[in-house]
FITI-668620 format. One line per 3 residues: number of its first residue (from 0); for each residue x, y, z of N, C-alpha, C. Coordinates in steps of 0.05 Angstrom, whole numbers. Layout:
NUM) X,Y,Z,X,Y,Z,X,Y,Z ~ ...
END
This chain:
0) 17,-24,0,0,0,0,17,25,0 ~ 38,25,17,56,48,18,70,53,-9 ~ 78,32,-22,91,34,-48,73,46,-68
3) 47,38,-67,27,49,-85,23,79,-81 ~ 22,86,-55,17,114,-49,41,132,-57 ~ 65,121,-53,88,137,-61,89,140,-91
6) 78,121,-106,79,122,-135,62,146,-145 ~ 42,154,-129,25,176,-137,41,202,-141 ~ 63,204,-128,79,228,-130,90,232,-158
9) 91,212,-174,102,214,-201,82,226,-221 ~ 57,230,-213,37,242,-230,35,272,-224 ~ 28,287,-245,22,315,-241,-4,317,-226
12) -4,333,-203,-27,333,-186,-52,344,-200 ~ -48,360,-220,-71,371,-235,-84,350,-252 ~ -68,331,-261,-79,310,-278,-87,285,-262
15) -76,282,-239,-81,257,-223,-110,252,-217 ~ -127,273,-210,-155,267,-204,-170,255,-228 ~ -163,263,-252,-176,252,-276,-167,223,-280
18) -141,219,-277,-130,192,-282,-140,173,-261 ~ -139,181,-236,-146,162,-215,-174,165,-204 ~ -188,185,-215,-216,189,-207,-219,194,-177
21) -200,210,-167,-201,217,-139,-198,248,-137 ~ -209,258,-116,-207,287,-111,-178,294,-106 ~ -170,318,-114,-142,327,-111,-135,327,-81
24) -153,335,-64,-146,336,-35,-141,308,-24 ~ -155,288,-36,-150,260,-27,-122,251,-34 ~ -113,259,-58,-86,252,-67,-65,265,-50
27) -70,291,-43,-51,305,-26,-50,292,2 ~ -73,283,11,-74,269,37,-58,243,36 ~ -60,229,13,-45,204,9,-15,210,10
30) -7,232,-4,21,240,-4,32,245,25 ~ 16,261,39,23,268,67,25,243,84 ~ 5,225,82,5,201,98,29,183,91
33) 35,181,65,58,165,56,84,175,67 ~ 87,202,66,112,214,76,114,209,107 ~ 91,212,121,91,208,150,98,179,156
36) 85,161,140,90,132,143,119,125,139 ~ 131,137,118,159,132,112,177,142,135 ~ 169,166,146,185,177,168,185,158,192
39) 161,147,198,159,128,220,176,103,214 ~ 175,94,189,191,70,181,220,75,187 ~ 230,98,179,259,104,182,266,106,212
42) 249,117,228,254,119,257,255,91,269 ~ 235,74,262,235,47,272,259,31,263 ~ 266,35,237,289,21,226,314,28,242
45) 318,54,247,343,63,261,343,52,290 ~ 320,54,304,319,45,331,322,15,333 ~ 310,1,314,312,-29,313,341,-37,308
48) 355,-23,290,383,-30,284,400,-26,309 ~ 392,-8,327,408,-3,351,399,-21,374 ~ 381,-39,369,373,-59,390,355,-49,411
51) 340,-28,405,320,-18,425,295,-35,423 ~ 286,-46,446,263,-64,446,238,-52,435 ~ 220,-69,425,195,-59,412,178,-42,430
54) 176,-50,455,158,-35,474,169,-7,478 ~ 195,-3,478,207,24,481,205,39,455 ~ 207,26,433,204,40,407,175,51,405
57) 156,34,413,128,42,412,122,66,430 ~ 132,64,454,128,86,473,142,112,463 ~ 166,109,452,180,133,443,166,147,420
60) 155,131,402,142,142,378,112,147,381 ~ 102,140,404,73,144,409,56,126,392 ~ 65,101,388,51,81,372,43,57,389
63) 24,42,379,17,17,392,40,-3,386 ~ 44,-21,404,66,-41,400,60,-58,376 ~ 34,-64,371,26,-80,347,33,-65,322
66) 30,-38,322,37,-22,299,67,-24,293 ~ 83,-22,314,112,-25,311,119,-52,300 ~ 106,-73,310,111,-100,301,105,-102,271
69) 83,-90,262,76,-91,234,96,-77,217 ~ 106,-54,227,126,-39,212,152,-55,210 ~ 159,-69,231,184,-85,231,184,-106,210
72) 160,-116,203,159,-136,182,169,-125,155 ~ 169,-99,152,178,-87,126,207,-80,127 ~ 220,-82,150,248,-73,152,267,-88,134
75) 261,-113,127,280,-128,111,283,-116,83 ~ 261,-104,73,261,-93,45,267,-64,44 ~ 266,-50,67,270,-21,67,297,-12,56
78) 319,-27,62,345,-19,51,349,-25,22 ~ 331,-40,9,336,-49,-19,342,-26,-38 ~ 325,-4,-39,331,18,-58,358,31,-52
81) 365,38,-27,391,50,-22,414,31,-30 ~ 410,5,-23,431,-15,-31,435,-16,-61 ~ 413,-14,-75,415,-16,-105,432,8,-115
84) 427,31,-104,443,55,-113,472,53,-104 ~ 477,42,-81,505,38,-72,519,19,-91 ~ 505,-2,-100,517,-22,-118,523,-9,-146
87) 509,12,-152,513,26,-178,535,46,-176 ~ 547,49,-153,570,68,-150,564,94,-137 ~ 539,98,-128,533,123,-114,547,123,-87
90) 555,147,-78,569,149,-53,548,148,-30 ~ 558,143,-6,541,142,17,526,169,21 ~ 541,191,18,528,218,22,507,223,1
93) 512,214,-24,492,217,-45,466,201,-39 ~ 470,176,-30,447,159,-24,432,171,0 ~ 447,181,20,434,192,44,416,216,36
96) 427,233,18,412,256,10,387,248,-7 ~ 391,229,-24,369,220,-42,345,209,-26 ~ 350,193,-6,329,179,9,322,192,36
99) 336,215,41,331,229,67,338,211,91 ~ 359,196,88,370,181,110,394,196,122 ~ 401,190,147,426,200,157,449,183,146
102) 473,196,144,496,180,134,502,156,151 ~ 501,158,178,506,133,193,487,111,187 ~ 462,117,180,443,96,173,451,83,147
105) 460,99,128,469,88,102,494,71,106 ~ 512,81,123,537,66,128,530,39,141 ~ 509,38,157,502,13,171,494,-9,151
108) 483,-1,128,476,-21,108,499,-25,88 ~ 514,-3,82,536,-5,63,558,-23,74 ~ 561,-25,100,583,-40,112,573,-67,123
111) 548,-74,116,536,-99,126,555,-123,122 ~ 559,-138,143,575,-163,141,605,-160,141 ~ 615,-135,143,644,-130,141,657,-129,169
114) 682,-137,170,697,-137,195,703,-108,203 ~ 709,-105,229,714,-78,239,737,-63,225 ~ 759,-78,219,782,-65,206,774,-54,178
117) 758,-69,164,748,-60,138,730,-36,141 ~ 714,-36,161,696,-13,166,713,12,172 ~ 734,10,188,751,33,193,763,43,167
120) 772,25,150,784,33,125,765,48,107 ~ 740,37,105,721,49,86,710,75,97 ~ 710,78,124,701,103,136,723,125,135
123) 748,117,127,769,136,125,782,143,152 ~ 780,125,172,791,129,198,817,113,201 ~ 839,125,208,863,111,214,859,96,241
126) 869,72,242,866,56,267,891,58,284 ~ 889,70,307,912,74,325,918,48,340 ~ 943,40,339,952,15,351,962,18,379
129) 970,42,386,982,47,413,963,62,431 ~ 972,69,455,953,81,475,952,111,474 ~ 956,122,450,951,151,446,935,155,421
132) 910,164,425,891,167,402,887,196,397 ~ 898,206,375,896,234,368,875,237,346 ~ 855,252,352,834,259,333,829,288,335
135) 842,304,318,841,333,320,814,345,313 ~ 799,332,295,774,343,286,752,323,289 ~ 728,333,295,704,316,296,695,309,268
138) 688,284,263,678,275,238,649,285,236 ~ 643,304,219,617,317,218,595,299,208 ~ 602,275,198,582,256,190,568,243,214
141) 580,245,237,571,230,261,566,249,284 ~ 541,249,293,534,267,315,526,295,305 ~ 512,309,323,503,336,317,522,357,330
144) 519,381,321,534,403,333,525,406,362 ~ 543,402,381,535,399,409,558,408,427 ~ 552,421,450,573,429,468,590,405,476
147) 616,407,474,634,385,482,632,361,464 ~ 624,365,439,622,343,419,649,328,417 ~ 647,302,417,671,285,417,674,273,389
150) 699,268,380,703,256,354,692,228,352 ~ 679,222,331,669,194,327,692,175,325 ~ 715,184,316,739,167,314,747,157,341
153) 744,173,362,751,165,389,731,144,399 ~ 705,148,394,685,128,402,690,102,387 ~ 697,104,361,702,81,345,725,64,356
156) 746,77,365,769,63,377,761,48,402 ~ 744,61,419,735,47,443,719,23,435 ~ 701,25,415,685,3,406,703,-19,395
159) 723,-12,380,740,-32,367,755,-49,387 ~ 767,-36,407,784,-50,426,768,-63,449 ~ 745,-53,456,732,-62,481,703,-72,476
162) 696,-79,452,670,-91,446,672,-107,421 ~ 651,-122,416,649,-138,391,623,-130,377 ~ 621,-137,351,597,-131,336,573,-144,350
165) 551,-129,350,526,-137,362,525,-135,393 ~ 548,-126,405,547,-121,434,529,-98,440 ~ 519,-97,465,502,-75,474,519,-53,487
168) 517,-29,476,532,-6,486,512,12,500 ~ 520,23,523,503,42,537,517,69,538 ~ 503,90,529,513,117,531,493,133,548
171) 498,137,574,479,149,592,476,179,589 ~ 495,192,576,493,221,570,502,225,542 ~ 483,220,523,490,217,495,494,243,480
174) 486,266,491,490,292,478,480,293,450 ~ 497,298,431,490,301,403,488,276,387 ~ 492,253,400,488,228,386,511,215,372
177) 536,223,380,559,211,367,561,181,371 ~ 555,172,396,557,143,402,537,126,386 ~ 511,133,387,493,116,371,499,117,341
180) 508,140,331,515,141,302,538,123,296 ~ 559,123,313,582,106,309,575,77,312 ~ 557,71,331,548,43,334,534,33,309
183) 519,50,296,506,42,271,527,34,250 ~ 548,50,248,569,44,228,585,19,235 ~ 588,13,261,604,-9,270,588,-33,279
186) 562,-33,274,545,-56,280,545,-64,309 ~ 541,-43,326,537,-48,354,508,-38,361 ~ 496,-52,380,471,-42,390,477,-19,410
189) 458,-1,414,463,22,431,438,32,444 ~ 439,34,470,418,48,485,429,74,495 ~ 417,96,486,427,123,492,406,140,505
192) 415,157,524,397,173,540,409,201,542 ~ 391,221,544,399,249,546,376,265,557 ~ 381,285,573,360,301,586,346,319,565
195) 360,327,544,347,343,523,333,324,504 ~ 307,327,503,291,308,487,287,319,458 ~ 295,303,438,292,311,410,280,287,395
198) 254,282,399,242,258,388,242,257,357 ~ 240,280,344,240,279,315,268,276,303 ~ 287,291,313,315,289,303,329,265,313
201) 324,258,339,339,236,351,321,217,367 ~ 304,202,353,286,184,367,301,162,382 ~ 325,156,373,340,134,386,352,143,413
204) 353,169,419,363,178,444,339,184,462 ~ 335,166,482,311,168,499,316,188,521 ~ 294,203,528,298,224,548,301,213,577
207) 320,223,591,324,216,619,342,237,632 ~ 334,247,655,350,266,670,360,252,696 ~ 386,253,699,398,240,723,396,260,746
210) 375,257,762,371,275,785,381,262,810 ~ 399,276,824,411,264,848,411,284,871 ~ 405,274,894,409,289,919,414,269,941
213) 423,278,964,429,259,986,403,245,995 ~ 380,257,990,355,245,998,342,228,976 ~ 351,232,952,339,219,929,361,206,911
216) 364,180,913,385,167,897,378,167,867 ~ 398,163,851,394,163,822,376,140,813 ~ 361,145,792,342,124,782,353,114,755
219) 352,88,751,360,76,725,338,82,705 ~ 346,88,680,326,98,661,307,77,649 ~ 314,52,650,296,31,638,295,7,657
222) 274,-8,653,271,-34,666,277,-56,646 ~ 300,-69,650,308,-89,631,326,-110,644 ~ 323,-134,636,341,-156,647,368,-155,633
225) 369,-144,609,394,-144,594,412,-121,605 ~ 437,-128,609,456,-108,618,477,-103,597 ~ 489,-79,597,507,-71,575,533,-86,576
228) 545,-90,552,572,-101,550,593,-80,554 ~ 586,-55,546,604,-33,548,589,-8,554 ~ 598,8,573,586,34,579,606,56,570
231) 597,74,554,614,97,546,603,122,560 ~ 618,133,578,609,155,594,627,179,589 ~ 616,198,574,630,223,568,613,246,579
234) 616,252,605,599,272,618,607,300,611 ~ 589,319,615,597,347,613,620,353,632 ~ 642,364,622,665,369,639,659,390,661
237) 672,388,683,668,408,704,674,436,695 ~ 655,454,698,658,483,693,661,489,663 ~ 676,473,649,681,478,621,656,478,604
240) 651,500,590,627,503,573,600,501,589 ~ 602,506,615,578,504,632,556,522,622 ~ 563,545,611,543,564,601,529,553,576
243) 542,535,562,530,524,537,511,501,542 ~ 513,489,565,496,466,571,469,475,582 ~ 450,456,585,425,462,597,429,471,626
246) 409,485,637,412,498,663,418,478,685 ~ 407,453,683,411,434,705,433,414,698 ~ 452,422,680,474,405,674,493,403,698
249) 506,379,700,525,376,723,550,393,719 ~ 554,404,695,578,420,690,578,445,707 ~ 555,455,714,554,479,730,554,475,760
252) 556,450,769,556,444,798,583,454,810 ~ 582,460,836,608,465,851,625,439,850 ~ 651,442,854,669,420,851,661,396,869
255) 654,401,895,647,379,913,622,365,904 ~ 602,380,894,577,368,884,581,353,859 ~ 599,363,842,605,349,816,617,322,822
258) 637,321,841,650,295,847,630,277,863 ~ 613,289,879,593,273,894,574,260,874 ~ 566,275,854,548,263,833,562,240,819
261) 587,244,812,602,222,797,603,197,815 ~ 608,201,840,609,177,858,583,162,858 ~ 561,176,860,534,163,859,529,151,832
264) 539,164,811,534,154,784,550,129,779 ~ 576,128,786,592,104,782,580,81,798 ~ 568,87,821,556,66,838,532,54,824
267) 514,70,812,491,59,799,498,45,773 ~ 520,54,760,529,39,736,538,11,744 ~ 553,9,766,562,-17,775,539,-35,782
270) 519,-24,795,495,-40,803,480,-51,779 ~ 483,-38,756,468,-46,732,487,-57,711 ~ 510,-66,719,529,-78,700,532,-108,707
273) 543,-123,688,549,-151,694,579,-154,698 ~ 588,-177,705,616,-181,713,635,-174,690 ~ 626,-178,665,643,-174,642,641,-146,630
276) 623,-129,642,619,-103,631,644,-86,634 ~ 650,-71,613,672,-51,614,660,-23,614 ~ 674,-5,628,666,23,629,688,39,616
279) 682,55,597,701,74,585,693,102,594 ~ 708,114,611,703,140,623,721,160,609 ~ 709,181,597,725,201,582,724,227,597
282) 747,237,604,748,263,618,776,275,616 ~ 779,298,626,804,313,624,811,325,650 ~ 837,331,654,846,347,676,832,375,675
285) 824,385,698,813,412,698,830,429,717 ~ 842,449,707,858,468,723,850,496,716 ~ 849,513,736,842,541,731,867,556,724
288) 875,553,698,900,565,689,896,592,676 ~ 871,601,674,865,626,660,878,650,674 ~ 894,665,659,907,689,669,924,685,694
291) 935,661,696,951,655,719,976,639,711 ~ 1000,649,719,1024,634,712,1023,607,725 ~ 1035,587,713,1035,560,723,1046,558,751
294) 1066,575,757,1079,574,783,1060,583,805 ~ 1039,598,798,1021,609,818,996,592,822 ~ 993,571,806,970,553,810,973,538,836
297) 952,539,852,953,525,878,944,496,877 ~ 928,490,857,917,463,854,892,458,871 ~ 884,478,887,861,475,904,835,469,889
300) 830,483,868,805,480,854,806,460,831 ~ 829,447,828,833,430,805,819,403,809 ~ 812,390,787,803,362,787,821,348,766
303) 837,330,777,856,316,759,848,287,756 ~ 862,273,738,856,245,733,857,228,758 ~ 874,236,777,876,221,802,850,222,818
306) 836,245,817,811,248,832,790,229,820 ~ 789,227,794,769,209,781,776,180,788 ~ 802,173,786,810,145,792,803,137,821
309) 807,156,839,801,151,867,772,144,871 ~ 754,159,858,725,155,861,717,129,847 ~ 729,124,823,722,100,808,730,75,824
312) 754,75,835,762,52,851,746,48,876 ~ 738,71,888,722,70,913,695,57,907 ~ 684,61,883,657,51,877,658,23,864
315) 681,11,864,683,-17,855,692,-22,826 ~ 702,-1,813,712,-4,786,743,-5,787 ~ 754,-24,772,783,-28,771,793,-21,743
318) 811,-1,742,819,8,715,840,-11,703 ~ 837,-16,678,855,-34,663,872,-18,643 ~ 862,4,633,876,20,614,872,50,619
321) 893,66,615,890,95,615,902,104,588 ~ 884,113,571,892,119,543,892,150,539 ~ 913,160,528,914,189,523,899,195,497
324) 881,215,498,866,223,474,865,254,474 ~ 888,267,471,890,296,475,873,311,456 ~ 862,334,466,848,352,448,868,369,432
327) 859,379,410,877,394,392,884,421,404 ~ 909,428,403,918,455,411,910,476,391 ~ 900,467,368,892,486,347,868,503,355
330) 854,495,377,832,511,386,841,538,398 ~ 867,540,403,879,565,413,891,580,389 ~ 883,605,386,894,621,364,923,629,370
333) 937,637,350,965,646,353,967,669,373 ~ 947,686,373,948,709,391,945,700,420 ~ 927,681,424,923,670,451,948,655,461
336) 959,639,443,984,624,450,1006,643,458 ~ 1009,664,443,1030,684,449,1026,697,476 ~ 1001,704,482,994,717,507,999,698,530
339) 992,672,527,997,652,548,1027,649,553 ~ 1042,648,532,1071,644,535,1084,667,550 ~ 1075,692,544,1086,715,557,1080,714,587
342) 1056,704,594,1048,702,623,1057,676,636 ~ 1070,659,620,1079,632,630,1055,615,639 ~ 1033,617,625,1010,601,631,1012,574,617
345) 1005,553,632,1006,526,621,978,516,616 ~ 970,514,591,943,507,584,938,477,586 ~ 913,469,581,905,441,584,894,430,557
348) 907,411,547,896,396,524,893,366,530 ~ 900,359,555,899,331,563,870,321,562 ~ 867,296,554,841,282,556,848,253,557
351) 832,238,573,838,210,578,814,193,573 ~ 819,169,564,799,148,564,807,128,585 ~ 793,126,607,799,107,628,780,83,624
354) 792,60,620,776,36,615,777,19,641 ~ 754,11,650,752,-4,676,734,-28,673 ~ 737,-46,692,720,-70,693,708,-72,721
END
């Protein structure tokens, strides 16, 4: 039926009522319904590819579970037209534009059945073999413009070394969606959550706000027997870009409250993990180096990698790897660098991926 309705679009609307013996408004209604139906199909397709259960897909999209089940029956044939164009030599970006798919969705079918190393090669990402992962620029194909946006290449390396295809990845603070996008390209399932709700642009990122106080413990966002194989936790950094985040972001908390939240958060992650679950925690040293010579820094307000490790170990996580993933110094202009050097200020580009079990 959907195929038939979409075919109506190939007729001139002024001629279609005579040809099909239907009122013009009926035909326009069919067009609108077909477009809406196709939009729902694409949302269900994306969420299903990421391993989100049917009941949560239905709730997220405001559909009956039976409706989602009926749509899922069509998922096997939905990629056929894009696949046909890919086989004819069209690029992923061309196919994405033609069918109004996101590029990660097209990559998920273009790379079907391929090993991770081949996926890296076709995506144009160099695979880092040692414990320093440098990714100076964010891959604009993955994730939205978002405060503190992280390179998809960094997420991809975490997935490559610490998960397998079809594993379940959890991103509890998904931001602009880099993790679910990268999971699509690397054939991982992904449950992602974020307090900013964008059901139309990001149906796969389910809304959840991590509210914590001493009187009210953190609540887990879903009820599920399945536990993640890998948790990727890239929280808003302390103080940095606090003005760019939502008002209730943890970035704006005082230092003691920020660390108190992390302790409660690592605890609930452990409670909802299995013995083999790995946690990849991404964060950076924070020092108040602005307008202050390095020699005058007291270290009182700083949060360093040692502070995070202390809390992680206290809450039952044992680190196995500390990987350097420095941010690019190119974010500082030549004028800023010159001024910092004159004042003997020591800036921060450090960033770490701490992997724990």
